[in-house]
C-alpha positions in Angstrom: 4.0 -7.2 21.4 7.4 -8.6 20.5 8.0 -10.6 17.4 11.4 -11.5 15.9 13.2 -8.7 17.6 10.7 -6.0 16.8 8.8 -3.9 19.3 5.3 -2.7 18.6 5.7 1.0 19.4 2.0 1.6 19.1 1.5 0.3 22.6 3.8 3.1 23.8 1.5 5.9 22.4 -1.1 7.6 24.5 -4.7 7.4 23.3 -4.5 10.9 21.8 -1.2 10.1 20.0 -2.7 6.9 18.7 -5.8 8.7 17.4 -3.7 11.4 15.7 -1.4 8.8 14.1 -4.5 6.9 12.7 -5.9 10.1 11.4 -2.6 11.0 9.7 -2.2 7.6 8.0 -5.8 7.0 7.0 -5.5 8.9 3.7 -2.3 6.9 2.8 -4.0 3.6 3.6 -7.0 4.6 1.5 -4.8 5.6 -1.5 -2.8 2.3 -1.2 -6.0 0.3 -1.1 -7.3 2.0 -4.3 -3.9 1.5 -6.0 -4.0 -2.2 -5.1 -7.5 -2.6 -6.5 -6.5 -0.7 -9.7 -3.4 -2.9 -10.1 -5.4 -6.1 -9.6 -8.0 -4.9 -12.2 -5.3 -4.1 -14.8 -3.4 -7.3 -14.3 -6.7 -9.3 -14.6 -8.0 -7.2 -17.5 -8.2 -7.6 -21.2 -5.1 -8.1 -23.4 -5.2 -4.4 -24.3 -4.4 -3.0 -20.9 -2.0 -5.6 -19.6 0.8 -5.0 -22.2 0.5 -1.2 -21.5 0.8 -1.9 -17.8 3.9 -4.1 -18.4 5.5 -1.3 -20.5 4.9 1.2 -17.7 6.5 -1.1 -15.2 9.5 -1.7 -17.5 9.8 2.1 -17.9 10.1 2.5 -14.2 12.3 -0.6 -13.8 9.8 -2.3 -11.6 9.0 -6.0 -11.4 5.8 -7.4 -12.9 
């Protein structure tokens, strides 16, 4: 699949390589999903947690 100059290298992998890659990235995807849910809950939480969240983001120089 080609989109805006990018090539989907997944189609170049064998079935075994594809399964191995999916197995390797599964824990990362799971952790990112949990982090996204946590961030959503904090942002939409009570006024006690949100200021603390913004302080942490400022400390790490990240955008809200």
